[in-house]
C-alpha positions, -999 to +999 in steps of 0.1 A: -001-001-001+029+022+007+046+018-026+014+025-043+012+057-027+045+068-034+041+056-071+008+076-076+023+106-057+056+104-080+034+099-109+011+131-101+044+151-093+058+142-129+023+148-147+023+185-126+057+196-140+057+178-172+027+200-184+045+231-177+065+235-210+074+266-228+039+286-230+034+315-252+012+343-239-001+353-273-004+334-304+018+341-333+008+370-354-007+361-387+013+377-417-015+372-443-043+387-421-064+413-437-070+445-420-094+461-445-130+456-434-158+460-457-189+477-442-222+467-455-240+490-478-266+512-458-301+504-465-322+534-484-344+558-464-379+560-471-397+592-479-413+591-444-377+590-428-365+615-450-391+639-440-384+634-403-346+640-408-354+671-430-376+686-401-351+678-375-325+697-398-348+726-403-356+731-366-318+728-355-312+754-383-338+777-370-325+772-333-288+782-341-300+812-365-318+830-336 
């Protein structure tokens, strides 16, 4: 029973320190990684939405002119 405890203890000790190899904190940088992103095309505004935006612009222009 004693040898089994020592064998298991030694085995766990070896497994504990065998897993600590050279660890990189960050993965290697990819050279061919694209840095340009393509945004999707915005959807077209409806006439009602255009009228709302124009009304807000007109209200703003009136507020700053006075």
